[in-house]
C-alpha positions in Angstrom: 6.9 -10.5 -9.9 6.0 -12.5 -7.3 9.6 -12.7 -6.7 10.3 -9.0 -6.5 7.3 -9.0 -3.8 8.7 -12.0 -1.8 12.3 -9.8 -1.8 10.8 -6.8 -0.8 8.7 -8.0 2.2 12.0 -8.0 5.1 12.8 -4.9 3.9 9.1 -3.2 4.4 9.3 -5.3 8.5 12.5 -3.8 8.5 11.6 -0.7 8.5 8.3 -1.2 10.5 10.6 -2.1 13.0 13.3 0.2 13.2 10.1 2.9 13.3 8.5 0.6 16.2 12.2 0.6 17.8 11.8 4.4 18.1 8.4 4.6 19.2 8.9 1.2 22.4 12.0 3.8 23.0 10.0 7.0 23.1 7.6 5.3 25.8 10.7 3.8 28.2 12.3 7.4 27.7 8.8 9.9 28.9 7.8 6.8 31.3 11.8 7.5 33.1 11.0 11.4 32.4 8.1 12.7 32.4 8.1 16.3 32.8 10.0 17.0 29.4 8.6 16.9 25.7 10.4 14.7 23.2 8.5 17.0 19.9 10.4 15.2 17.5 9.8 11.3 18.3 6.3 11.0 16.9 7.9 13.0 13.6 10.3 10.0 13.1 8.3 7.3 14.4 5.8 8.5 11.3 8.4 9.4 8.6 11.1 6.7 9.7 9.2 3.6 7.3 9.1 4.9 4.3 12.0 7.3 4.8 14.4 4.0 6.1 12.4 1.5 3.0 13.4 4.0 -0.3 16.9 4.5 1.3 17.3 1.3 1.3 19.9 0.3 -1.5 18.7 1.7 -5.2 15.0 -0.1 -5.0 12.3 1.5 -6.6 8.9 1.0 -3.8 6.3 1.0 -5.6 3.0 3.5 -4.5 0.5 1.5 -2.8 4.0 0.0 -0.9 5.3 3.2 0.7 1.7 4.2 1.6 1.3 1.1 3.4 4.2 2.0 4.4 3.5 5.3 5.8 -0.1 4.2 7.3 2.2 2.2 9.0 4.3 4.9 10.7 1.1 6.6 11.1 -0.3 4.2 12.7 2.8 3.4 15.4 3.5 7.2 16.0 -0.6 7.3 17.1 -0.4 4.6 19.5 3.0 5.5 21.3 1.3 9.2 21.3 -1.4 7.9 23.6 0.0 5.0 25.4 2.0 8.4 26.8 -0.5 10.6 27.4 -2.6 7.6 28.3 0.2 6.2 31.0 0.4 10.2 32.4 4.0 10.4 30.7 3.5 13.9 28.6 3.1 16.6 30.7 5.9 18.6 29.3 5.4 21.5 27.7 4.3 22.1 24.5 5.8 24.2 21.9 4.0 27.7 21.5 0.6 28.1 19.5 0.0 24.3 20.5 -3.3 23.9 22.8 -1.2 21.2 24.3 1.2 18.0 23.9 -1.0 15.2 23.1 -2.4 18.4 20.1 1.7 19.1 19.2 2.1 14.8 19.0 -0.8 14.3 16.8 -0.1 17.6 14.7 4.0 16.1 14.5 3.1 12.8 13.5 1.0 14.1 10.2 3.9 16.7 9.0 5.9 13.8 10.0 4.1 11.3 7.5 3.7 13.8 5.2 7.2 14.4 5.0 7.6 11.0 5.0 5.8 10.4 2.1 7.5 13.2 0.7 10.6 12.0 0.9 9.9 8.4 -0.5 8.3 10.6 -3.6 11.8 12.6 -3.9 13.7 9.3 -3.8 11.8 7.6 -6.7 11.6 9.8 -9.0 
């Protein structure tokens, strides 16, 4: 069993690195275009780790692994959201029905987390 965990570790890092790259890209682009709203960025950042991990080969992930990846993606999405907000680069309009872009980003992060976990469940069955 130690061999399986050791072999899965690079895939875990790769999924989180891609999510981190998306988060960094969003922060940079938001700084360049602060009046634009990148509605799907938090969704993609949060959903990416569990989706990428379960798409990588024909691997059957374990639930604790999927949940750790989802938590990592959520943390990256929230960190990028708050970085963009603190840096003043979240000045664009939110979708109608949301009270502000920060609220929208947090809700899209939660939705991305749920979709990522749901996709992993679907892929693992």
